[in-house]
C-alpha positions as protocol buffer text, in pm:
chain_id: "A"
residue {
  index: 1
  type: MET
  ca { x: 10882 y: -15426 z: -1071 }
}
residue {
  index: 2
  type: LYS
  ca { x: 11164 y: -15481 z: -825 }
}
residue {
  index: 3
  type: ASP
  ca { x: 11262 y: -15207 z: -586 }
}
residue {
  index: 4
  type: SER
  ca { x: 11618 y: -15091 z: -661 }
}
residue {
  index: 5
  type: MET
  ca { x: 11651 y: -14875 z: -349 }
}
residue {
  index: 6
  type: PRO
  ca { x: 11844 y: -15134 z: -142 }
}
residue {
  index: 7
  type: LYS
  ca { x: 12097 y: -15186 z: -420 }
}
residue {
  index: 8
  type: ILE
  ca { x: 12147 y: -14813 z: -473 }
}
residue {
  index: 9
  type: THR
  ca { x: 12183 y: -14761 z: -98 }
}
residue {
  index: 10
  type: LEU
  ca { x: 12437 y: -15044 z: -72 }
}
residue {
  index: 11
  type: TRP
  ca { x: 12657 y: -14911 z: -351 }
}
residue {
  index: 12
  type: SER
  ca { x: 12631 y: -14554 z: -219 }
}
residue {
  index: 13
  type: GLY
  ca { x: 12745 y: -14675 z: 123 }
}
residue {
  index: 14
  type: ILE
  ca { x: 13035 y: -14871 z: -24 }
}
residue {
  index: 15
  type: GLY
  ca { x: 13140 y: -14568 z: -230 }
}
residue {
  index: 16
  type: LEU
  ca { x: 13125 y: -14333 z: 67 }
}
residue {
  index: 17
  type: ALA
  ca { x: 13317 y: -14572 z: 291 }
}
residue {
  index: 18
  type: LEU
  ca { x: 13590 y: -14617 z: 30 }
}
residue {
  index: 19
  type: ALA
  ca { x: 13608 y: -14244 z: -38 }
}
residue {
  index: 20
  type: GLY
  ca { x: 13644 y: -14179 z: 335 }
}
residue {
  index: 21
  type: GLY
  ca { x: 13922 y: -14436 z: 356 }
}
residue {
  index: 22
  type: VAL
  ca { x: 14106 y: -14274 z: 66 }
}
residue {
  index: 23
  type: LEU
  ca { x: 14065 y: -13933 z: 228 }
}
residue {
  index: 24
  type: ALA
  ca { x: 14203 y: -14059 z: 557 }
}
residue {
  index: 25
  type: ALA
  ca { x: 14491 y: -14252 z: 406 }
}
residue {
  index: 26
  type: PHE
  ca { x: 14620 y: -14035 z: 123 }
}
residue {
  index: 27
  type: VAL
  ca { x: 14495 y: -13677 z: 126 }
}
residue {
  index: 28
  type: GLN
  ca { x: 14620 y: -13562 z: 467 }
}
residue {
  index: 29
  type: PRO
  ca { x: 14977 y: -13687 z: 410 }
}
residue {
  index: 30
  type: ALA
  ca { x: 14971 y: -13523 z: 67 }
}
residue {
  index: 31
  type: LEU
  ca { x: 14873 y: -13191 z: 226 }
}
residue {
  index: 32
  type: TYR
  ca { x: 15148 y: -13219 z: 487 }
}
residue {
  index: 33
  type: SER
  ca { x: 15411 y: -13297 z: 225 }
}
residue {
  index: 34
  type: SER
  ca { x: 15334 y: -12990 z: 14 }
}
residue {
  index: 35
  type: ALA
  ca { x: 15643 y: -12772 z: 5 }
}
residue {
  index: 36
  type: TRP
  ca { x: 15465 y: -12442 z: -66 }
}
residue {
  index: 37
  type: LEU
  ca { x: 15271 y: -12464 z: 261 }
}
residue {
  index: 38
  type: ASN
  ca { x: 15567 y: -12326 z: 459 }
}
residue {
  index: 39
  type: THR
  ca { x: 15456 y: -11968 z: 392 }
}
residue {
  index: 40
  type: GLU
  ca { x: 15199 y: -11783 z: 601 }
}
residue {
  index: 41
  type: PRO
  ca { x: 14915 y: -11811 z: 344 }
}
residue {
  index: 42
  type: GLY
  ca { x: 15009 y: -12173 z: 294 }
}
residue {
  index: 43
  type: GLN
  ca { x: 14971 y: -12244 z: 665 }
}
residue {
  index: 44
  type: THR
  ca { x: 14624 y: -12087 z: 660 }
}
residue {
  index: 45
  type: PHE
  ca { x: 14532 y: -12306 z: 363 }
}
residue {
  index: 46
  type: LEU
  ca { x: 14673 y: -12610 z: 540 }
}
residue {
  index: 47
  type: TYR
  ca { x: 14473 y: -12534 z: 855 }
}
residue {
  index: 48
  type: LEU
  ca { x: 14146 y: -12484 z: 663 }
}
residue {
  index: 49
  type: GLY
  ca { x: 14211 y: -12788 z: 443 }
}
residue {
  index: 50
  type: LEU
  ca { x: 14283 y: -13011 z: 740 }
}
residue {
  index: 51
  type: LEU
  ca { x: 13977 y: -12879 z: 919 }
}
residue {
  index: 52
  type: LEU
  ca { x: 13763 y: -12965 z: 616 }
}
residue {
  index: 53
  type: LEU
  ca { x: 13926 y: -13309 z: 585 }
}
residue {
  index: 54
  type: ASP
  ca { x: 13870 y: -13383 z: 953 }
}
residue {
  index: 55
  type: LEU
  ca { x: 13505 y: -13290 z: 912 }
}
residue {
  index: 56
  type: LEU
  ca { x: 13473 y: -13513 z: 606 }
}
residue {
  index: 57
  type: ASN
  ca { x: 13654 y: -13802 z: 775 }
}
residue {
  index: 58
  type: THR
  ca { x: 13425 y: -13766 z: 1075 }
}
residue {
  index: 59
  type: LEU
  ca { x: 13112 y: -13779 z: 859 }
}
residue {
  index: 60
  type: VAL
  ca { x: 13183 y: -13984 z: 545 }
}
residue {
  index: 61
  type: ILE
  ca { x: 13298 y: -14320 z: 682 }
}
residue {
  index: 62
  type: PRO
  ca { x: 13020 y: -14352 z: 945 }
}
residue {
  index: 63
  type: LEU
  ca { x: 12761 y: -14240 z: 688 }
}
residue {
  index: 64
  type: GLY
  ca { x: 12886 y: -14504 z: 444 }
}
residue {
  index: 65
  type: THR
  ca { x: 12868 y: -14780 z: 702 }
}
residue {
  index: 66
  type: ALA
  ca { x: 12520 y: -14665 z: 810 }
}
residue {
  index: 67
  type: LEU
  ca { x: 12403 y: -14680 z: 447 }
}
residue {
  index: 68
  type: ILE
  ca { x: 12545 y: -15031 z: 410 }
}
residue {
  index: 69
  type: ALA
  ca { x: 12361 y: -15141 z: 724 }
}
residue {
  index: 70
  type: ALA
  ca { x: 12038 y: -14975 z: 606 }
}
residue {
  index: 71
  type: SER
  ca { x: 12059 y: -15155 z: 272 }
}
residue {
  index: 72
  type: LEU
  ca { x: 12102 y: -15489 z: 451 }
}
residue {
  index: 73
  type: VAL
  ca { x: 11790 y: -15416 z: 655 }
}
residue {
  index: 74
  type: MET
  ca { x: 11603 y: -15326 z: 334 }
}
residue {
  index: 75
  type: PHE
  ca { x: 11713 y: -15652 z: 170 }
}
residue {
  index: 76
  type: TYR
  ca { x: 11601 y: -15845 z: 478 }
}
residue {
  index: 77
  type: LEU
  ca { x: 11262 y: -15675 z: 496 }
}
residue {
  index: 78
  type: ARG
  ca { x: 11202 y: -15725 z: 126 }
}
residue {
  index: 79
  type: GLY
  ca { x: 11277 y: -16095 z: 163 }
}
residue {
  index: 80
  type: ARG
  ca { x: 11036 y: -16127 z: 456 }
}
residue {
  index: 81
  type: SER
  ca { x: 10744 y: -15964 z: 280 }
}
residue {
  index: 82
  type: LEU
  ca { x: 10508 y: -16200 z: 103 }
}
residue {
  index: 83
  type: PRO
  ca { x: 10498 y: -16178 z: -276 }
}
residue {
  index: 84
  type: ALA
  ca { x: 10178 y: -16070 z: -446 }
}
residue {
  index: 85
  type: GLU
  ca { x: 9933 y: -16339 z: -551 }
}
residue {
  index: 86
  type: ALA
  ca { x: 10026 y: -16297 z: -919 }
}
residue {
  index: 87
  type: ASP
  ca { x: 10399 y: -16338 z: -839 }
}
residue {
  index: 88
  type: ARG
  ca { x: 10359 y: -16665 z: -652 }
}
residue {
  index: 89
  type: PRO
  ca { x: 10443 y: -16978 z: -847 }
}
residue {
  index: 90
  type: LYS
  ca { x: 10147 y: -17185 z: -954 }
}
residue {
  index: 91
  type: ARG
  ca { x: 10142 y: -17533 z: -800 }
}
residue {
  index: 92
  type: TRP
  ca { x: 10025 y: -17835 z: -986 }
}
residue {
  index: 93
  type: VAL
  ca { x: 9782 y: -18041 z: -781 }
}
residue {
  index: 94
  type: LEU
  ca { x: 9674 y: -18399 z: -848 }
}
residue {
  index: 95
  type: PRO
  ca { x: 9302 y: -18433 z: -913 }
}
residue {
  index: 96
  type: ASP
  ca { x: 9086 y: -18599 z: -652 }
}
residue {
  index: 97
  type: PRO
  ca { x: 9062 y: -18980 z: -677 }
}
residue {
  index: 98
  type: LEU
  ca { x: 8688 y: -18953 z: -745 }
}
residue {
  index: 99
  type: GLU
  ca { x: 8751 y: -18735 z: -1049 }
}
residue {
  index: 100
  type: ARG
  ca { x: 9005 y: -18982 z: -1187 }
}
residue {
  index: 101
  type: ARG
  ca { x: 8759 y: -19273 z: -1161 }
}
residue {
  index: 102
  type: ALA
  ca { x: 8490 y: -19077 z: -1343 }
}
residue {
  index: 103
  type: GLU
  ca { x: 8714 y: -19022 z: -1644 }
}
residue {
  index: 104
  type: ARG
  ca { x: 8761 y: -19397 z: -1711 }
}
């Protein structure tokens, strides 16, 4: 059975990196352009929202890239490990010349 951990780790890293990019590119400008944030409670919400977004932007993109790198290392290590004896392809070998002469 093949180990699916490297593939899951790779796609999780790609998803986190893309989500962090979307957060950085679209969510902060959307918060700043909200018209109802001009009131006092709105400014508090804006401050807390931007604080949360900064925390997520600080963590999500580097975590995604670290997961991508970890999956590449897992793929490399899996390729370097020797397959089990049962998984190795069977090689066809010519019989010895003495055995061929005995058959005639």
